[in-house]
N, CA, C, O and the ligand as a Tripos MOL2 file, in Angstrom:
@<TRIPOS>MOLECULE
protein
  309   307    78     0     0
PROTEIN
NO_CHARGES

@<TRIPOS>ATOM
      1 N           0.8400   -1.2170    0.0260 N.3       1 MET1
      2 CA         -0.0280    0.0090    0.0040 C.3       1 MET1
      3 C           0.8660    1.2680   -0.0050 C.2       1 MET1
      4 O           1.5720    1.5550    0.9610 O.2       1 MET1
      5 N           0.8120    1.9710   -1.0770 N.am      2 ASP2
      6 CA          1.6240    3.1930   -1.1580 C.3       2 ASP2
      7 C           1.1410    4.2190   -0.1260 C.2       2 ASP2
      8 O           1.9510    4.9730    0.4130 O.2       2 ASP2
      9 N          -0.1290    4.2580    0.1460 N.am      3 GLU3
     10 CA         -0.6810    5.2580    1.0380 C.3       3 GLU3
     11 C          -0.0850    5.1250    2.4280 C.2       3 GLU3
     12 O           0.1600    6.1110    3.1230 O.2       3 GLU3
     13 N           0.1420    3.8650    2.8150 N.am      4 VAL4
     14 CA          0.7300    3.6390    4.1750 C.3       4 VAL4
     15 C           2.1310    4.1780    4.1900 C.2       4 VAL4
     16 O           2.5430    4.8490    5.1350 O.2       4 VAL4
     17 N           2.9160    3.8610    3.0620 N.am      5 ASP5
     18 CA          4.2780    4.3390    2.9960 C.3       5 ASP5
     19 C           4.2790    5.8700    3.1000 C.2       5 ASP5
     20 O           5.0530    6.4590    3.8540 O.2       5 ASP5
     21 N           3.4030    6.4820    2.3320 N.am      6 ALA6
     22 CA          3.4080    7.9360    2.3310 C.3       6 ALA6
     23 C           3.0800    8.4620    3.7190 C.2       6 ALA6
     24 O           3.6890    9.4270    4.1800 O.2       6 ALA6
     25 N           2.1230    7.8330    4.3850 N.am      7 ALA7
     26 CA          1.7840    8.3210    5.7270 C.3       7 ALA7
     27 C           2.9520    8.1080    6.6960 C.2       7 ALA7
     28 O           3.2100    8.9660    7.5410 O.2       7 ALA7
     29 N           3.6540    6.9910    6.5910 N.am      8 ASN8
     30 CA          4.8100    6.8460    7.4300 C.3       8 ASN8
     31 C           5.8820    7.8910    7.2010 C.2       8 ASN8
     32 O           6.5060    8.4210    8.1200 O.2       8 ASN8
     33 N           6.0590    8.1550    5.8970 N.am      9 GLU9
     34 CA          7.0710    9.1660    5.5620 C.3       9 GLU9
     35 C           6.6970   10.5140    6.1440 C.2       9 GLU9
     36 O           7.5350   11.2270    6.6950 O.2       9 GLU9
     37 N           5.3850   10.8600    6.0100 N.am     10 ARG10
     38 CA          4.9060   12.0900    6.5230 C.3      10 ARG10
     39 C           5.1160   12.1680    8.0580 C.2      10 ARG10
     40 O           5.5650   13.1820    8.5930 O.2      10 ARG10
     41 N           4.7790   11.0770    8.7240 N.am     11 ALA11
     42 CA          4.9070   11.0030   10.1680 C.3      11 ALA11
     43 C           6.3700   11.2310   10.5410 C.2      11 ALA11
     44 O           6.6800   11.9880   11.4600 O.2      11 ALA11
     45 N           7.2780   10.5490    9.7960 N.am     12 GLU12
     46 CA          8.6770   10.7100   10.1240 C.3      12 GLU12
     47 C           9.1390   12.1250    9.9200 C.2      12 GLU12
     48 O           9.9040   12.6640   10.7200 O.2      12 GLU12
     49 N           8.6730   12.7270    8.8450 N.am     13 HIS13
     50 CA          9.0020   14.0960    8.5570 C.3      13 HIS13
     51 C           8.5180   15.0350    9.6520 C.2      13 HIS13
     52 O           9.2500   15.9250   10.0860 O.2      13 HIS13
     53 N           7.2980   14.8360   10.0900 N.am     14 LEU14
     54 CA          6.7280   15.6470   11.1680 C.3      14 LEU14
     55 C           7.5670   15.4360   12.4510 C.2      14 LEU14
     56 O           7.8620   16.3940   13.1660 O.2      14 LEU14
     57 N           7.9240   14.2490   12.7140 N.am     15 THR15
     58 CA          8.6950   14.0070   13.9060 C.3      15 THR15
     59 C           9.9950   14.7380   13.8950 C.2      15 THR15
     60 O          10.3790   15.3770   14.8750 O.2      15 THR15
     61 N          10.6840   14.6420   12.7680 N.am     16 SER16
     62 CA         11.9700   15.3380   12.6920 C.3      16 SER16
     63 C          11.8100   16.8170   12.7240 C.2      16 SER16
     64 O          12.6800   17.5220   13.2380 O.2      16 SER16
     65 N          10.7310   17.3140   12.1940 N.am     17 MET17
     66 CA         10.4000   18.7540   12.2800 C.3      17 MET17
     67 C          10.1860   19.1510   13.7370 C.2      17 MET17
     68 O          10.7150   20.1620   14.1980 O.2      17 MET17
     69 N           9.4080   18.3470   14.4560 N.am     18 ALA18
     70 CA          9.1040   18.6160   15.8280 C.3      18 ALA18
     71 C          10.3870   18.6270   16.6620 C.2      18 ALA18
     72 O          10.5620   19.4680   17.5430 O.2      18 ALA18
     73 N          11.2680   17.6880   16.3720 N.am     19 ILE19
     74 CA         12.5430   17.6790   17.0870 C.3      19 ILE19
     75 C          13.3260   18.8990   16.8190 C.2      19 ILE19
     76 O          13.8940   19.4960   17.7330 O.2      19 ILE19
     77 N          13.3710   19.2910   15.5770 N.am     20 LYS20
     78 CA         14.1580   20.5200   15.2040 C.3      20 LYS20
     79 C          13.5430   21.7400   15.9410 C.2      20 LYS20
     80 O          14.2680   22.5740   16.4850 O.2      20 LYS20
     81 N          12.2210   21.8240   15.9480 N.am     21 VAL21
     82 CA         11.5990   22.9750   16.6360 C.3      21 VAL21
     83 C          11.8800   22.9000   18.1540 C.2      21 VAL21
     84 O          12.1820   23.9150   18.7820 O.2      21 VAL21
     85 N          11.7800   21.7290   18.7150 N.am     22 ALA22
     86 CA         12.1010   21.5700   20.1510 C.3      22 ALA22
     87 C          13.5450   21.9720   20.3970 C.2      22 ALA22
     88 O          13.8270   22.6800   21.3640 O.2      22 ALA22
     89 N          14.4610   21.5380   19.5510 N.am     23 LEU23
     90 CA         15.8510   21.8380   19.7590 C.3      23 LEU23
     91 C          16.0900   23.3210   19.6450 C.2      23 LEU23
     92 O          16.8170   23.9070   20.4470 O.2      23 LEU23
     93 N          15.4650   23.9410   18.6280 N.am     24 SER24
     94 CA         15.7330   25.3690   18.4430 C.3      24 SER24
     95 C          15.1720   26.1950   19.5730 C.2      24 SER24
     96 O          15.7130   27.2450   19.9210 O.2      24 SER24
     97 N          14.0450   25.6990   20.1650 N.am     25 ARG25
     98 CA         13.4730   26.3820   21.3100 C.3      25 ARG25
     99 C          14.4250   26.2860   22.4860 C.2      25 ARG25
    100 O          14.7100   27.2660   23.1740 O.2      25 ARG25
    101 N          14.9200   25.0320   22.6960 N.am     26 GLN26
    102 CA         15.7940   24.8180   23.8500 C.3      26 GLN26
    103 C          17.0810   25.6120   23.7260 C.2      26 GLN26
    104 O          17.6460   26.0540   24.7260 O.2      26 GLN26
    105 N          17.5440   25.7940   22.4930 N.am     27 SER27
    106 CA         18.9040   26.2390   22.2920 C.3      27 SER27
    107 C          19.0050   27.7350   22.6310 C.2      27 SER27
    108 O          20.0860   28.3120   22.5130 O.2      27 SER27
    109 N          17.9200   28.3610   23.0420 N.am     28 ARG28
    110 CA         18.0340   29.7760   23.4090 C.3      28 ARG28
    111 C          19.0120   30.0090   24.5740 C.2      28 ARG28
    112 O          19.8150   30.9410   24.5710 O.2      28 ARG28
    113 N          18.9020   29.1130   25.5690 N.am     29 ALA29
    114 CA         19.7570   29.2180   26.7230 C.3      29 ALA29
    115 C          20.7650   28.0790   26.7210 C.2      29 ALA29
    116 O          20.3710   26.9220   26.8650 O.2      29 ALA29
    117 N          22.0310   28.3630   26.5650 N.am     30 PRO30
    118 CA         23.0150   27.2300   26.5940 C.3      30 PRO30
    119 C          23.0990   26.6240   27.9560 C.2      30 PRO30
    120 O          22.9400   27.3030   28.9700 O.2      30 PRO30
    121 N          23.3540   25.3140   27.9760 N.am     31 SER31
    122 CA         23.3600   24.5860   29.2250 C.3      31 SER31
    123 C          24.5340   25.0580   30.1240 C.2      31 SER31
    124 O          25.5750   25.5140   29.6500 O.2      31 SER31
    125 N          24.3130   24.9260   31.3740 N.am     32 SER32
    126 CA         25.3780   25.2550   32.3340 C.3      32 SER32
    127 C          26.4690   24.1920   32.3760 C.2      32 SER32
    128 O          27.5650   24.3750   32.9050 O.2      32 SER32
    129 N          26.0850   23.0690   31.7810 N.am     33 GLY33
    130 CA         26.9700   21.8860   31.7790 C.3      33 GLY33
    131 C          26.8010   21.0250   33.0410 C.2      33 GLY33
    132 O          27.4690   20.0060   33.2110 O.2      33 GLY33
    133 N          25.8880   21.4650   33.9190 N.am     34 ILE34
    134 CA         25.5960   20.7300   35.1300 C.3      34 ILE34
    135 C          24.1270   20.1690   35.0720 C.2      34 ILE34
    136 O          23.1840   20.9090   34.7960 O.2      34 ILE34
    137 N          23.9800   18.8840   35.3340 N.am     35 CYS35
    138 CA         22.6550   18.3010   35.2970 C.3      35 CYS35
    139 C          21.7840   18.9850   36.3810 C.2      35 CYS35
    140 O          22.1670   19.0870   37.5470 O.2      35 CYS35
    141 N          20.5770   19.4520   35.9310 N.am     36 ARG36
    142 CA         19.7460   20.1420   36.8860 C.3      36 ARG36
    143 C          19.0780   19.1220   37.8060 C.2      36 ARG36
    144 O          18.5920   19.4760   38.8800 O.2      36 ARG36
    145 N          19.0530   17.8440   37.3800 N.am     37 ALA37
    146 CA         18.3470   16.8230   38.2220 C.3      37 ALA37
    147 C          19.2760   16.2320   39.2880 C.2      37 ALA37
    148 O          18.8840   16.0820   40.4460 O.2      37 ALA37
    149 N          20.5100   15.8970   38.8890 N.am     38 CYS38
    150 CA         21.3530   15.1770   39.8430 C.3      38 CYS38
    151 C          22.6130   15.9690   40.2000 C.2      38 CYS38
    152 O          23.3440   15.5750   41.1080 O.2      38 CYS38
    153 N          22.8810   17.0910   39.4970 N.am     39 GLY39
    154 CA         24.0100   17.9280   39.8450 C.3      39 GLY39
    155 C          25.3020   17.4260   39.2830 C.2      39 GLY39
    156 O          26.3280   18.0730   39.4920 O.2      39 GLY39
    157 N          25.3300   16.2960   38.5690 N.am     40 ASP40
    158 CA         26.5290   15.8260   37.9680 C.3      40 ASP40
    159 C          26.8340   16.6530   36.6930 C.2      40 ASP40
    160 O          25.9820   17.3820   36.1850 O.2      40 ASP40
    161 N          28.0770   16.5100   36.2020 N.am     41 ARG41
    162 CA         28.4000   17.1480   34.9720 C.3      41 ARG41
    163 C          27.7870   16.4020   33.8080 C.2      41 ARG41
    164 O          27.7920   15.1730   33.7440 O.2      41 ARG41
    165 N          27.2550   17.1990   32.8820 N.am     42 ILE42
    166 CA         26.6690   16.6040   31.6270 C.3      42 ILE42
    167 C          27.7780   16.1420   30.6880 C.2      42 ILE42
    168 O          28.7620   16.8510   30.4770 O.2      42 ILE42
    169 N          27.6110   14.9700   30.1400 N.am     43 GLU43
    170 CA         28.6390   14.4710   29.2460 C.3      43 GLU43
    171 C          28.9100   15.4100   28.0930 C.2      43 GLU43
    172 O          27.9840   15.9680   27.5040 O.2      43 GLU43
    173 N          30.1790   15.5850   27.7710 N.am     44 SER44
    174 CA         30.5280   16.5360   26.7270 C.3      44 SER44
    175 C          29.9610   16.0880   25.3710 C.2      44 SER44
    176 O          29.6160   16.9300   24.5410 O.2      44 SER44
    177 N          29.8660   14.8330   25.1490 N.am     45 ALA45
    178 CA         29.2500   14.3460   23.8970 C.3      45 ALA45
    179 C          27.8110   14.7580   23.8050 C.2      45 ALA45
    180 O          27.2980   15.0960   22.7380 O.2      45 ALA45
    181 N          27.1630   14.7210   24.9670 N.am     46 ARG46
    182 CA         25.7080   15.0680   25.0040 C.3      46 ARG46
    183 C          25.6410   16.6260   24.7670 C.2      46 ARG46
    184 O          24.7740   17.0800   24.0190 O.2      46 ARG46
    185 N          26.4720   17.3790   25.3450 N.am     47 LEU47
    186 CA         26.4090   18.8420   25.1210 C.3      47 LEU47
    187 C          26.7460   19.2180   23.7110 C.2      47 LEU47
    188 O          26.2560   20.2210   23.1930 O.2      47 LEU47
    189 N          27.6060   18.3980   23.0640 N.am     48 ARG48
    190 CA         27.9280   18.6680   21.6670 C.3      48 ARG48
    191 C          26.6540   18.4440   20.7960 C.2      48 ARG48
    192 O          26.3540   19.2120   19.8820 O.2      48 ARG48
    193 N          25.9270   17.3530   21.1310 N.am     49 ALA49
    194 CA         24.7390   17.0620   20.4010 C.3      49 ALA49
    195 C          23.5960   18.0510   20.7260 C.2      49 ALA49
    196 O          22.7920   18.3940   19.8590 O.2      49 ALA49
    197 N          23.5470   18.4770   21.9400 N.am     50 ASN50
    198 CA         22.5180   19.3620   22.3710 C.3      50 ASN50
    199 C          23.0780   20.4110   23.3740 C.2      50 ASN50
    200 O          22.9850   20.1980   24.5830 O.2      50 ASN50
    201 N          23.6400   21.5100   22.9040 N.am     51 PRO51
    202 CA         24.3490   22.4450   23.7180 C.3      51 PRO51
    203 C          23.5500   23.0150   24.9000 C.2      51 PRO51
    204 O          24.1040   23.5930   25.8350 O.2      51 PRO51
    205 N          22.2190   22.8270   24.8150 N.am     52 SER52
    206 CA         21.3880   23.4050   25.9210 C.3      52 SER52
    207 C          20.7870   22.2590   26.7390 C.2      52 SER52
    208 O          19.8140   22.4810   27.4600 O.2      52 SER52
    209 N          21.3300   21.0500   26.6520 N.am     53 ALA53
    210 CA         20.7920   19.9500   27.4350 C.3      53 ALA53
    211 C          20.8120   20.2820   28.9180 C.2      53 ALA53
    212 O          21.8730   20.5310   29.4890 O.2      53 ALA53
    213 N          19.5800   20.2840   29.5710 N.am     54 PRO54
    214 CA         19.5620   20.6120   30.9920 C.3      54 PRO54
    215 C          19.9180   19.4500   31.9340 C.2      54 PRO54
    216 O          20.1640   19.6630   33.1220 O.2      54 PRO54
    217 N          19.9420   18.2420   31.4050 N.am     55 THR55
    218 CA         20.2290   17.0790   32.2750 C.3      55 THR55
    219 C          21.2370   16.1730   31.6140 C.2      55 THR55
    220 O          21.4440   16.2070   30.4010 O.2      55 THR55
    221 N          21.8610   15.3550   32.4540 N.am     56 CYS56
    222 CA         22.8150   14.3360   31.9030 C.3      56 CYS56
    223 C          22.0870   13.2260   31.2100 C.2      56 CYS56
    224 O          20.8590   13.1520   31.2590 O.2      56 CYS56
    225 N          22.8180   12.3780   30.5740 N.am     57 CYS57
    226 CA         22.2190   11.2800   29.7710 C.3      57 CYS57
    227 C          21.2820   10.3940   30.6610 C.2      57 CYS57
    228 O          20.1710   10.0390   30.2680 O.2      57 CYS57
    229 N          21.7930   10.0610   31.8780 N.am     58 ASP58
    230 CA         20.9990    9.1920   32.7430 C.3      58 ASP58
    231 C          19.6810    9.8210   33.0670 C.2      58 ASP58
    232 O          18.6410    9.1760   32.9330 O.2      58 ASP58
    233 N          19.6900   11.1030   33.5040 N.am     59 CYS59
    234 CA         18.4570   11.7620   33.9270 C.3      59 CYS59
    235 C          17.5530   12.0180   32.7140 C.2      59 CYS59
    236 O          16.3290   11.9320   32.8170 O.2      59 CYS59
    237 N          18.1590   12.3290   31.5760 N.am     60 ALA60
    238 CA         17.3190   12.5380   30.3730 C.3      60 ALA60
    239 C          16.6330   11.2380   30.0320 C.2      60 ALA60
    240 O          15.4600   11.2660   29.6610 O.2      60 ALA60
    241 N          17.2900   10.1040   30.1350 N.am     61 ALA61
    242 CA         16.6620    8.8300   29.8300 C.3      61 ALA61
    243 C          15.5490    8.4950   30.7940 C.2      61 ALA61
    244 O          14.5220    7.9150   30.4410 O.2      61 ALA61
    245 N          15.8100    8.9020   32.0710 N.am     62 GLU62
    246 CA         14.7390    8.6570   33.1010 C.3      62 GLU62
    247 C          13.5460    9.5570   32.7820 C.2      62 GLU62
    248 O          12.4000    9.1120   32.8350 O.2      62 GLU62
    249 N          13.8100   10.8040   32.4560 N.am     63 GLU63
    250 CA         12.7330   11.7800   32.1650 C.3      63 GLU63
    251 C          11.8890   11.2400   30.9500 C.2      63 GLU63
    252 O          10.6610   11.3080   30.9110 O.2      63 GLU63
    253 N          12.6700   10.7040   29.9750 N.am     64 ASP64
    254 CA         12.0610   10.2650   28.7570 C.3      64 ASP64
    255 C          11.1410    9.0950   29.0660 C.2      64 ASP64
    256 O          10.0100    9.0370   28.5850 O.2      64 ASP64
    257 N          11.6370    8.1640   29.8720 N.am     65 ALA65
    258 CA         10.8320    6.9830   30.2790 C.3      65 ALA65
    259 C           9.5830    7.3940   31.0170 C.2      65 ALA65
    260 O           8.5050    6.8240   30.8510 O.2      65 ALA65
    261 N           9.7750    8.4350   31.8610 N.am     66 GLU66
    262 CA          8.6270    8.9270   32.6320 C.3      66 GLU66
    263 C           7.5780    9.5110   31.7610 C.2      66 GLU66
    264 O           6.3880    9.2740   31.9720 O.2      66 GLU66
    265 N           7.9970   10.2980   30.7510 N.am     67 HIS67
    266 CA          7.0830   10.8750   29.7730 C.3      67 HIS67
    267 C           6.2660    9.7970   29.0460 C.2      67 HIS67
    268 O           5.0490    9.8770   28.8800 O.2      67 HIS67
    269 N           7.0530    8.7610   28.6190 N.am     68 GLN68
    270 CA          6.3790    7.7170   27.8690 C.3      68 GLN68
    271 C           5.4070    6.9440   28.7380 C.2      68 GLN68
    272 O           4.3420    6.5310   28.2790 O.2      68 GLN68
    273 N           5.7750    6.7510   29.9850 N.am     69 ARG69
    274 CA          4.8970    6.0970   30.9240 C.3      69 ARG69
    275 C           3.6150    6.9110   31.0890 C.2      69 ARG69
    276 O           2.5130    6.3650   31.0470 O.2      69 ARG69
    277 N           3.7650    8.1750   31.2710 N.am     70 ARG70
    278 CA          2.5810    9.0520   31.4120 C.3      70 ARG70
    279 C           1.7360    9.0660   30.1470 C.2      70 ARG70
    280 O           0.5070    9.0420   30.1990 O.2      70 ARG70
    281 N           2.4130    9.1030   29.0270 N.am     71 ARG71
    282 CA          1.6200    9.1340   27.7450 C.3      71 ARG71
    283 C           0.8450    7.8680   27.6100 C.2      71 ARG71
    284 O          -0.3020    7.9060   27.1640 O.2      71 ARG71
    285 N           1.4130    6.7330   27.9770 N.am     72 LYS72
    286 CA          0.7160    5.4580   27.8840 C.3      72 LYS72
    287 C          -0.4720    5.4580   28.7950 C.2      72 LYS72
    288 O          -1.5850    5.1040   28.4060 O.2      72 LYS72
    289 N          -0.2130    5.8680   30.0390 N.am     73 LEU73
    290 CA         -1.3260    5.8600   31.0050 C.3      73 LEU73
    291 C          -2.4480    6.8310   30.6730 C.2      73 LEU73
    292 O          -3.6320    6.5230   30.8110 O.2      73 LEU73
    293 N          -2.0370    8.0170   30.2310 N.am     74 GLY74
    294 CA         -3.0630    9.0760   29.9130 C.3      74 GLY74
    295 C          -3.5580    9.0490   28.5000 C.2      74 GLY74
    296 O          -4.3620    9.8900   28.1000 O.2      74 GLY74
    297 N          -3.0790    8.0730   27.7230 N.am     75 GLY75
    298 CA         -3.3540    8.1010   26.2720 C.3      75 GLY75
    299 C          -4.8490    7.9750   26.0040 C.2      75 GLY75
    300 O          -5.3940    8.6890   25.1620 O.2      75 GLY75
    301 N          -5.5120    7.0680   26.7190 N.am     76 ARG76
    302 CA         -6.9380    6.8560   26.4150 C.3      76 ARG76
    303 C          -7.7610    7.0440   27.7000 C.2      76 ARG76
    304 O          -8.5990    6.2080   28.0400 O.2      76 ARG76
    305 N          -7.5180    8.1060   28.3730 N.am     77 GLY77
    306 CA         -8.2020    8.2470   29.6500 C.3      77 GLY77
    307 C          -9.5420    8.8310   29.4020 C.2      77 GLY77
    308 O         -10.3080    9.0430   30.3420 O.2      77 GLY77
    309 ZN         21.6650   13.8090   35.9370 Zn       78 ZN78
@<TRIPOS>BOND
     1     1     2 1
     2     2     3 1
     3     3     4 2
     4     3     5 am
     5     5     6 1
     6     6     7 1
     7     7     8 2
     8     7     9 am
     9     9    10 1
    10    10    11 1
    11    11    12 2
    12    11    13 am
    13    13    14 1
    14    14    15 1
    15    15    16 2
    16    15    17 am
    17    17    18 1
    18    18    19 1
    19    19    20 2
    20    19    21 am
    21    21    22 1
    22    22    23 1
    23    23    24 2
    24    23    25 am
    25    25    26 1
    26    26    27 1
    27    27    28 2
    28    27    29 am
    29    29    30 1
    30    30    31 1
    31    31    32 2
    32    31    33 am
    33    33    34 1
    34    34    35 1
    35    35    36 2
    36    35    37 am
    37    37    38 1
    38    38    39 1
    39    39    40 2
    40    39    41 am
    41    41    42 1
    42    42    43 1
    43    43    44 2
    44    43    45 am
    45    45    46 1
    46    46    47 1
    47    47    48 2
    48    47    49 am
    49    49    50 1
    50    50    51 1
    51    51    52 2
    52    51    53 am
    53    53    54 1
    54    54    55 1
    55    55    56 2
    56    55    57 am
    57    57    58 1
    58    58    59 1
    59    59    60 2
    60    59    61 am
    61    61    62 1
    62    62    63 1
    63    63    64 2
    64    63    65 am
    65    65    66 1
    66    66    67 1
    67    67    68 2
    68    67    69 am
    69    69    70 1
    70    70    71 1
    71    71    72 2
    72    71    73 am
    73    73    74 1
    74    74    75 1
    75    75    76 2
    76    75    77 am
    77    77    78 1
    78    78    79 1
    79    79    80 2
    80    79    81 am
    81    81    82 1
    82    82    83 1
    83    83    84 2
    84    83    85 am
    85    85    86 1
    86    86    87 1
    87    87    88 2
    88    87    89 am
    89    89    90 1
    90    90    91 1
    91    91    92 2
    92    91    93 am
    93    93    94 1
    94    94    95 1
    95    95    96 2
    96    95    97 am
    97    97    98 1
    98    98    99 1
    99    99   100 2
   100    99   101 am
   101   101   102 1
   102   102   103 1
   103   103   104 2
   104   103   105 am
   105   105   106 1
   106   106   107 1
   107   107   108 2
   108   107   109 am
   109   109   110 1
   110   110   111 1
   111   111   112 2
   112   111   113 am
   113   113   114 1
   114   114   115 1
   115   115   116 2
   116   115   117 am
   117   117   118 1
   118   118   119 1
   119   119   120 2
   120   119   121 am
   121   121   122 1
   122   122   123 1
   123   123   124 2
   124   123   125 am
   125   125   126 1
   126   126   127 1
   127   127   128 2
   128   127   129 am
   129   129   130 1
   130   130   131 1
   131   131   132 2
   132   131   133 am
   133   133   134 1
   134   134   135 1
   135   135   136 2
   136   135   137 am
   137   137   138 1
   138   138   139 1
   139   139   140 2
   140   139   141 am
   141   141   142 1
   142   142   143 1
   143   143   144 2
   144   143   145 am
   145   145   146 1
   146   146   147 1
   147   147   148 2
   148   147   149 am
   149   149   150 1
   150   150   151 1
   151   151   152 2
   152   151   153 am
   153   153   154 1
   154   154   155 1
   155   155   156 2
   156   155   157 am
   157   157   158 1
   158   158   159 1
   159   159   160 2
   160   159   161 am
   161   161   162 1
   162   162   163 1
   163   163   164 2
   164   163   165 am
   165   165   166 1
   166   166   167 1
   167   167   168 2
   168   167   169 am
   169   169   170 1
   170   170   171 1
   171   171   172 2
   172   171   173 am
   173   173   174 1
   174   174   175 1
   175   175   176 2
   176   175   177 am
   177   177   178 1
   178   178   179 1
   179   179   180 2
   180   179   181 am
   181   181   182 1
   182   182   183 1
   183   183   184 2
   184   183   185 am
   185   185   186 1
   186   186   187 1
   187   187   188 2
   188   187   189 am
   189   189   190 1
   190   190   191 1
   191   191   192 2
   192   191   193 am
   193   193   194 1
   194   194   195 1
   195   195   196 2
   196   195   197 am
   197   197   198 1
   198   198   199 1
   199   199   200 2
   200   199   201 am
   201   201   202 1
   202   202   203 1
   203   203   204 2
   204   203   205 am
   205   205   206 1
   206   206   207 1
   207   207   208 2
   208   207   209 am
   209   209   210 1
   210   210   211 1
   211   211   212 2
   212   211   213 am
   213   213   214 1
   214   214   215 1
   215   215   216 2
   216   215   217 am
   217   217   218 1
   218   218   219 1
   219   219   220 2
   220   219   221 am
   221   221   222 1
   222   222   223 1
   223   223   224 2
   224   223   225 am
   225   225   226 1
   226   226   227 1
   227   227   228 2
   228   227   229 am
   229   229   230 1
   230   230   231 1
   231   231   232 2
   232   231   233 am
   233   233   234 1
   234   234   235 1
   235   235   236 2
   236   235   237 am
   237   237   238 1
   238   238   239 1
   239   239   240 2
   240   239   241 am
   241   241   242 1
   242   242   243 1
   243   243   244 2
   244   243   245 am
   245   245   246 1
   246   246   247 1
   247   247   248 2
   248   247   249 am
   249   249   250 1
   250   250   251 1
   251   251   252 2
   252   251   253 am
   253   253   254 1
   254   254   255 1
   255   255   256 2
   256   255   257 am
   257   257   258 1
   258   258   259 1
   259   259   260 2
   260   259   261 am
   261   261   262 1
   262   262   263 1
   263   263   264 2
   264   263   265 am
   265   265   266 1
   266   266   267 1
   267   267   268 2
   268   267   269 am
   269   269   270 1
   270   270   271 1
   271   271   272 2
   272   271   273 am
   273   273   274 1
   274   274   275 1
   275   275   276 2
   276   275   277 am
   277   277   278 1
   278   278   279 1
   279   279   280 2
   280   279   281 am
   281   281   282 1
   282   282   283 1
   283   283   284 2
   284   283   285 am
   285   285   286 1
   286   286   287 1
   287   287   288 2
   288   287   289 am
   289   289   290 1
   290   290   291 1
   291   291   292 2
   292   291   293 am
   293   293   294 1
   294   294   295 1
   295   295   296 2
   296   295   297 am
   297   297   298 1
   298   298   299 1
   299   299   300 2
   300   299   301 am
   301   301   302 1
   302   302   303 1
   303   303   304 2
   304   303   305 am
   305   305   306 1
   306   306   307 1
   307   307   308 2
@<TRIPOS>SUBSTRUCTURE
     1 MET1         2 RESIDUE 1 A MET
     2 ASP2         6 RESIDUE 1 A ASP
     3 GLU3        10 RESIDUE 1 A GLU
     4 VAL4        14 RESIDUE 1 A VAL
     5 ASP5        18 RESIDUE 1 A ASP
     6 ALA6        22 RESIDUE 1 A ALA
     7 ALA7        26 RESIDUE 1 A ALA
     8 ASN8        30 RESIDUE 1 A ASN
     9 GLU9        34 RESIDUE 1 A GLU
    10 ARG10       38 RESIDUE 1 A ARG
    11 ALA11       42 RESIDUE 1 A ALA
    12 GLU12       46 RESIDUE 1 A GLU
    13 HIS13       50 RESIDUE 1 A HIS
    14 LEU14       54 RESIDUE 1 A LEU
    15 THR15       58 RESIDUE 1 A THR
    16 SER16       62 RESIDUE 1 A SER
    17 MET17       66 RESIDUE 1 A MET
    18 ALA18       70 RESIDUE 1 A ALA
    19 ILE19       74 RESIDUE 1 A ILE
    20 LYS20       78 RESIDUE 1 A LYS
    21 VAL21       82 RESIDUE 1 A VAL
    22 ALA22       86 RESIDUE 1 A ALA
    23 LEU23       90 RESIDUE 1 A LEU
    24 SER24       94 RESIDUE 1 A SER
    25 ARG25       98 RESIDUE 1 A ARG
    26 GLN26      102 RESIDUE 1 A GLN
    27 SER27      106 RESIDUE 1 A SER
    28 ARG28      110 RESIDUE 1 A ARG
    29 ALA29      114 RESIDUE 1 A ALA
    30 PRO30      118 RESIDUE 1 A PRO
    31 SER31      122 RESIDUE 1 A SER
    32 SER32      126 RESIDUE 1 A SER
    33 GLY33      130 RESIDUE 1 A GLY
    34 ILE34      134 RESIDUE 1 A ILE
    35 CYS35      138 RESIDUE 1 A CYS
    36 ARG36      142 RESIDUE 1 A ARG
    37 ALA37      146 RESIDUE 1 A ALA
    38 CYS38      150 RESIDUE 1 A CYS
    39 GLY39      154 RESIDUE 1 A GLY
    40 ASP40      158 RESIDUE 1 A ASP
    41 ARG41      162 RESIDUE 1 A ARG
    42 ILE42      166 RESIDUE 1 A ILE
    43 GLU43      170 RESIDUE 1 A GLU
    44 SER44      174 RESIDUE 1 A SER
    45 ALA45      178 RESIDUE 1 A ALA
    46 ARG46      182 RESIDUE 1 A ARG
    47 LEU47      186 RESIDUE 1 A LEU
    48 ARG48      190 RESIDUE 1 A ARG
    49 ALA49      194 RESIDUE 1 A ALA
    50 ASN50      198 RESIDUE 1 A ASN
    51 PRO51      202 RESIDUE 1 A PRO
    52 SER52      206 RESIDUE 1 A SER
    53 ALA53      210 RESIDUE 1 A ALA
    54 PRO54      214 RESIDUE 1 A PRO
    55 THR55      218 RESIDUE 1 A THR
    56 CYS56      222 RESIDUE 1 A CYS
    57 CYS57      226 RESIDUE 1 A CYS
    58 ASP58      230 RESIDUE 1 A ASP
    59 CYS59      234 RESIDUE 1 A CYS
    60 ALA60      238 RESIDUE 1 A ALA
    61 ALA61      242 RESIDUE 1 A ALA
    62 GLU62      246 RESIDUE 1 A GLU
    63 GLU63      250 RESIDUE 1 A GLU
    64 ASP64      254 RESIDUE 1 A ASP
    65 ALA65      258 RESIDUE 1 A ALA
    66 GLU66      262 RESIDUE 1 A GLU
    67 HIS67      266 RESIDUE 1 A HIS
    68 GLN68      270 RESIDUE 1 A GLN
    69 ARG69      274 RESIDUE 1 A ARG
    70 ARG70      278 RESIDUE 1 A ARG
    71 ARG71      282 RESIDUE 1 A ARG
    72 LYS72      286 RESIDUE 1 A LYS
    73 LEU73      290 RESIDUE 1 A LEU
    74 GLY74      294 RESIDUE 1 A GLY
    75 GLY75      298 RESIDUE 1 A GLY
    76 ARG76      302 RESIDUE 1 A ARG
    77 GLY77      306 RESIDUE 1 A GLY
    78 ZN78       309 GROUP 0 **** ****
């Protein structure tokens, strides 16, 4: 089904657009380099990928998991 392929492509495009918008919004304030959640230093590789990252990799992963958990729970409330 070509329609499905097209829809997938569009969804992918929208996702990458949303990520770009989110990144450009975040990038207004450069990160302090210190994780706001645990106070550890944010990995330099992470700061290179996202200069305004507010949290370290570990805390970002935890936040991400939390968001997804919430989205699942609240998805069809
Ligand atoms: Zn952290």
